[in-house]
N, C-alpha and C positions, 0 to 999 in steps of 0.2 A: 586741319583744325588746331594747329599749334597756337598756343597763347589765347585760345578762344574759350570763353565760358560755355561749357557744354550744357545744352538745354535737354533735360532728361524727362521722359515720360515712363512711368512704371506700370506695367501690365500685370495686375495681380497683387493684392494687398493681403497676403496671408501671414503665416507665422514668421517667415523669413524677413518680411518687411519691418517687423518690430526691431530687427537687428541692423539692417543696412540703411534704413531711412535716416537715423540720426547721423551716420557718417556722411551721407550725401548732403543732408541739410546743413552740416557744419563745414563743408569743403568749399572754399571760395572758387574753385575751378569748375564747380557744378552748380547748376540751378535746377532744383526740382520743380518742374513746370506743371506737370499734370500726372494723373493716375487713372487707372480703370479697374473697376471691381463690380461684380454683380450685387454686392451687399451694400445697402444704404448706409449702415453704420460705419463701414470702412470709408466710404466716400465722404460722409459728413465729418469724420474725424480728420481725414486728410485735408480738407478745406479749412478746418479750424486750426490744426496744428502746423501745417506746412504752408497754408495760404495759397495753395495751388488749385488748378482746375481738376474736376473729377468727372469721369465719364462712366456710364453703365456698361459699355462694351469696349473691347480691345480695338475693334474696327474704328470706332469714333476717335479713340485716342490716337491711332495711327494716322488718321486724316487731319490731325491738328498740324497746320503748317508751321507752327512755331517750334516744334520739337525736332531736335537733331538725332537723338538716340532713344530707342525704346529698350527698357530693361524688362525682359520677359521672365516673370516669376509666377506664372500660372501653374496649375497641376501638370505633372510630367507628360501626360498623354496629349496635352494641348500645345506643347512646345513647338512641334513641327508646324502646325497650322498658324500659330500666332507669330512665329519668326517669319514665315513666308508673307504673312499679311503686312508686317512691318517693313520688310525689304521691298515689297512691291509698292509700298507707299513712299519709298525713297529714304527710309530711315536706316541708320546704322543700328546694330543690335548687340546687346549683351543678353545672353540666355543662361538662366540658372542650370546647374547640373541636375540630372543628366541632360546632355544636349538634346537628345531625343530617345525614343524607345527602340530604334533600329538603326543599323549602319546605313541602310538605304535612305532613311529620312535625313540623317546627318549629311550624307553626300548631296542630297537634293538641296538642302539649306546652303551648303557651301557653294554649289553651282549657281544658285540664285544670287548670292552675295557677289561672287566673282563676276557674273555676267552683268551686274548693275554697278560695278565699281564701288561696292559698299563693304564695310568691315563688319565681321561677326566674331564675337568673343564669347567663349563659354566660361562661366564663372559660377559661384565664387571660387577663386583659385587660391589654394594655400601655397602654390609655388611663388606667389608674390609676397608671402610672409618673409620678414627680414631674416629669421634664422635659416629658412630654406634657401633664399637667394645667396646668403653668405656661404652655405655649404656648397652651392654650385660654383661660386667664385673660387673656393679652395680647390675643388675638383679640377676646374679648368686651368688653374694656375700650375698644377703639378707639384706644388710645394711639399706635399706629402707622398709624392710618387703617383703612379697610375692607380686609378680606381679599379679595385679588384672584385668587390662584392657589395651588394646592397641588401640589407635585411630590415624589414619593417613590420611591426605588429601594432594592431589597434584593437582594444577590447572596450566596448561601451555597452549602453543599455538600450540601443535603438529598438530592438524587437519588443521591449516591454514599455515603450512609450505609447501614448494614447492615439496611435494611428488606426483608422478604420481598416478592417481586413481587406477591403477592395483596393485600398491604396497600396498596401504591402504586396498583394498578389500582382497588381499591375506592374509594379516597379521591381519585382523580384527581390523583395526584402532589402537586405543591405547591399546587394550587388549593384544596383543602379543608384541607390540613395547615398551610399557611403563610399562605394568603390571608386568613383571618379576622383575623389580627393587623393586617395592613396596612389592610384595609378599615375596621376599627373605629376605628383611630387617625384615619384620614382623615375618617370620619363625625363623630367628636368635634370635630375642628378645624373642619370645614366648617359643622357645625351644621345643623339643619333636615333636610328630606327631599331625597333625590336624585330628579331628574325624568327623567334619561336615563342609560343605561349602554351603553357599547360596549367590546368586549373581544375578544381572541384569545388562544389558548394554543398552545404548541408542544411536541411530543414529538420530541426530536431525538437520542435515544440508543436504537438498536434493541434494546439489551440490557435496557432498563428500561421497563416499562409505565407508563402515566400521563403526564400533562403535566408537563414539568420547568421550564416558563417561561410567563409570560403578560405581556401589556400591557393595561391597562384605562384607559378614560377615563370619568370620572363628571362629571355636571353637576348642581350643586345647584339648588334651586328659585329661589335669588336670582341664578343665573347664574354662580356661582363654579365654575370648572373644576378638576378634580383628575386628575392622571395617576399611575398606579400601575404600576411595573415590577418584576417579580420573576424571578430566574433562579437555579435551584438546582443547576446542573451543576458547581459548584465551580471554575470557571476564574478567578473574581475574588471578592474579599471586600470588601464595603463598609466593613468595620471599618478598612480601610486609609485611608479618607477621614476617619476620626475618631480618629487617633492610636492605632490598634489597641485601641480600647475596644469590646468587643462589646455586643450588645443587652442583656445582663444587667448592664452597667455595670462589668464587671471586665475586666482585660487579656486580650486575645485573642492566642494564639500565632500569629504570622504564617504559619507553615507548616502550619496546620491543614488547609486545603482541599487543598493539594497532597498532604499525607499521606493524606487521605481518598481522593483519586483513585488514588494509588499502591496503597493497600490494596485498593481495589475492583478494580483491574486484575488482581489475583491470582484473582479470581472469574470473570472474563468468559468464559474458555475452558473452564470446567468443564461437565460434563454438566448439563443444566437441572435435573434432579431433585436431583443432588448439590449444585448451586449453591444451590437453594432451601433444602435442608436445612441447609447451612452458614450461610446468611443468617439462618435462624430461630434457629440456635444462637448466633450472634453477638448477635442481638437479645435472646435470653434472658439472656445475660451482663449486659445493661444494666438488667434489670428488678430492682425491689426484691425482696429475698430472696436473689438471687445476689450483689447488692451492697447496702450499707447506706445510711444517711442521708448524702446529699451525696457519696457515693463514685462513682468511675467504673469501668467494666468493665476487666478485664484483657484485653489483646489477645493473639491467638495469637503464638507465637514467631516473630520475624522481621518482625512488622508494626509500623507506627509508632504509638506511643501518642498522638501529637498528632492523628491522624486518627480518624474514626469517633466523634467526640464531638458530642453534640447542642447543647451550650451553649458558653459561653466556656471559658477555661482555658488554662494553659500546659503544654506537654508536659513530662513528668517523665522 
């Protein structure tokens, strides 16, 4: 597919779509041809903003003969099914992290792609970010000597964002939602295969299912050790160590995590069913359709706009 404009179909127009659709729409190497989503509002907005085709099911999207690649951005528990659907329709696949919910499902997806001569890529990958690729170049060059140790920490507010409880429980909190980013960066920098893994995860908020923190120790085949620490409870922000530049490379509002925690406290004492309904409503506000390209959700009256944002940004 060298020098070819890639015709992409997007399966799932959720919160992530508000972030990646503008990049795809502005890249001359890519043509956003179609999308699939169950929500009428998302399909209508896609046809209006992107001028592409919109389907109510992933199966219909994958049957479109004009599509080269399907970007699977549906809920985590559907990745396995939707990736196999796309591969069996003869499409190359990009699948959002986590690739799937089990190693067995990931292996089945790889076998299907290899058997059909198709490509499958798990994204979005921070290992393609310029600072990370430059670090890998330095490591491989040996200009600073042999790589001896990798240490990485990330503290954010993931567990106090408005994710419904079922979504956190299904994806083990930060383990499958955030862990893939940290692991794939460390794997790129370390190179080679990992020969041992030791880890623990903690669930420290009785109001939130799923693990909200973990510590992991990896040892590469050449003996290089790597430590990975992640905490998503919002009490600290590692952007403070980097002049308030967030992981997306843009300025981070210093009060974001505190705002997220204050917003979340308004939910803690609600009846569980009402609380879950409100969390789902808040999540819906962040999905493409309810908001447009690069936009952020409107918060309920009296809530802080700096909180409950998944990415970087400054409070308005």
